[in-house]
N, C-alpha and C positions, 0 to 999 in steps of 0.2 A: 788850295783851300787854306785859309788863314787859321792857324791853330792858337789855342789859348797860351799866352805867355805864362811861364811858371813864375808867378810873382813871389813865391817863397824864396827864390834865389836873389831877389832884388831887395836888399836890406832896407834901403831908404823907403821904397814903396810899402813894404810890409810894415815898417814902423809907423808910417803915416796912416795906413789902413787900420792898424790896430788902435791907433790914437783916436780915430773917428769912431770906430766900433765901440770902444770903451765908454764913450759918452752915453750910449744907449743901452749898455749892459744893465740888467736887473731893473729896468723900468717897468712899471705897471701900466695898464692901458690908460689910466687916468693921469699919468704923469705928463707934463708938457714935453713936447719934442725939443731936444737940445738944439742950440744954435751952434753951427759949425763955421769957423772962420776959414773960408777957402782961400787957397793960394792963387796967384796969378796963373800959374801953370795949370791948375785945375779949371779955372775959368776958361783958359785957352782951349783945353781939351773939350770942355762942354760946348763951347762955340763951334769948334770944328766938327764934332760929331753931329750936333743939332743941324748945322748947315747942310751937311751931306745927307742926313736923314730927310730933311725938309724937301730937298730936291727930288728924292726918290718917292716920298709920300705923295707928291702931286700926281704921279702916274700909277703908283702901286697900292696906295692905301684906299680902303673902303670909304665910301662917302660918309657913313655914320661916324667913323673914326675922325675924319677931317672936321666934321661939324662939331663933334664933341671937343676936339682939341682946340678949336677956335673959341669955344665957350670957356675952357679952362685957362687958356692963354698963358702957358708956362713960358717964362723968359727964355729966349734962345741965346742971349748975348752974355749971360753969366749964370753960374750955378745958383739956383734959387734956394732959399731956406725951405726945408721940408715943411715946417710948421705953417709957412705962408701959403704954400700950394694946398696943404691939407685944409686950411680954413676956407679957401675958395672952393675946393672940391665939395666940402661938406655943405656949403651954402647952395650948391647946384644940385647934387644928387643924394646927399645924406651920407655919403661915404667919407671916411677920413683915413689918414695915414697913422700908423703906429711905428715909431722908430725901432729898428731891429739891428743888432750888431752884425748879423750874418743871416744866411739862409736858416729859416726856422723849420722844425719838423712839420710834416704834412698835416698832422692832426691839429697842431697848434695854429698853423697858418690858416687852415680852413675854419677853425673855431673863430678866428678873427673875422673872416669873411661873413660868417653867419651873424656877426654883430656889427656889420658895416665898417669893419676896420681892415685895412690892408697893411701888412708888415712891409716896411720899406727900409732898405739900407740907406746910408748917407755918404758912403764913399764912392769913388769913381773907379772904373776899370783901369787896368794898367795902360799907360800911354803907348806902350809898344804894340798893343793890339786894340786900337780904338774902335774898329768897325765890327768886331765880333768878340763876344765873351761868353763862356759857358757858365760863369758865376753871375748871380744877380748883382747888379749895382744900381746906383741911383738913376742913371740914364735909362736902364731897363724898367725900373719900377715906376718912374714918372712918365717918361715919353711913351713907353709901351702900355703899362697898366693905367697910370693916372689919367692919361688923355681919354681912354675909352670909358673909364669909370665916371666921367662927367656926363655920360649918357644914362638916362633913367633906365632904359632897356637893359643895358649891360650891368648897371648896378644891381638890378634885380637878379640877373643871371649869376653874378658873383655870390650874392647872398644865398641863392638856391644851392649853389655848389657847396658853400660852407655848411648849410643846414644838412645836406645829404651826407657830407663827410662826418659831421658830428653825430648823425643818427646811426650810421652803420657801426658794427662791432668787430667784424673779422678783418684781419690784415688784407685778405684777398679783396674784400669789398671796398676797403678804403683805397687800396692801390688802383682799383678800377675807376672809382670816382675821380681820383687824381689823373688817370689816363684820359678820361673824357675831358677833363679840364685842359690837359695838355694839348690834345688834338683840336680843341676849339678855342678857348680863351687865350691859350699861349701860341698856338700855331695854326689857327683857323684861316681858311680862305673862302671867298664867296664870289659868285658870278654876278657881275653887274654890267648890264648892257653889252653882253657878249664878251666881256673881259674878266680875267681873273684878278681879284683884288685881295689884299691881306687885311685881316682885322685882328689877328692874334698878336699879343704883346711881344713875344719872342721874335717874330718876324719883323715887326714894326720898329723895334729898337736896335736892329742889326743891319747895317748896310750890306754886309756879306750875305745874310739870309735874303734880303730884298733883291739882291742881284741874282740869287740862285733859285728862289722858290718856284718860279714858273717852269723850271726845267726838271722838277721832281716828278715822281710818279704820283698822279692825282687820282683819288678814289672818291666816289660819292659819300657824303656824310651819312653814316648809319651807325648808331651806337653799338648794335650787336656785332658788327664787323670789326670793331676795335679789339675784341677778345683775343684774336690771334696775331695782333700787331704789337711788336716790341719797338721801343724807341730809346735813344740815348741822347743826353743833353749836351754832350761834349763835342758834337759835330753838327754840320748842317743837316737838316731833315731830309731823309730819302723818300718818305711817304707823307703826303698831306691829304686832308679830307676837305672836300669842297661842297658848300651848300649852294642851292640855286638862288637863295635870297637871304636877307637878314631875318625875315619872318620865319624861314625854315630853320635857321640857326636857333632862334628863340623857341620855336615849337618843339624842335628835336631835343635840345638839352634841358629845357624846362620840364618837359614831360618825363624825362628820365630822372633828373635830380629831385623833382617834387614827389616822386613815388617810389624810388628805389629803396631796397633794404637788402639785408644779407641774403635772404632767400632768393629774391629776384635776380640778384647779381650772380649768385651761385648757379642758378638755372641757366643763365647766359653762358657761363663757362662750361657747363656740362650738356649743353644742347647738342 
């Protein structure tokens, strides 16, 4: 299993990452997305990872993801400017990107989703571990989330997740809303024509996860059953939840996110 490179020991990488992150520090949602002048090494990393992912997506990605990605048409031969992808995505589904210096707190992240904004980084993963990263990076945010956010169906689901997280008050409820997001929009799988396909952003932006996900323990998608399941983001997933169709994904999570509150989530935990 490929583990995360400790980028804090790589001074050059840390300096470059901090340099890019600083561009988006203290921005408001209405501020323009900064332009980043990417290096040839960064363009090379982007090309390599995108080429490997594209090969796997042809057999492992859900049809709706592939159709949505074709609509968004993210460049595969160079690192695009986040503002350019954001403008195109907004014209398709109404969602747009907001530049973020790093992973943002769950409440803030979900608040953005409720307003059709997705917080995205602008730096790339460490070149020493190109095919798996536990940190969000621009490849994860664009290839994983951006591509599916060009789908009207998934844009609605992301908004519903954000509205649910903004509505609940307790830490327990917020964490459970986030857990449902994790096992669906981040790590969701679906059955298509008898085959297991990935639609979650974490799976679809990681060659390592795509090589691994069909060998994990697979359980039927059921929100109540998530109560007793723990997860870690620093390794490949050991348990995944599969829907019978994209319609089931939509029906299951939209029913939960559109109606959940602190009391209903507390009742799930104490059932």
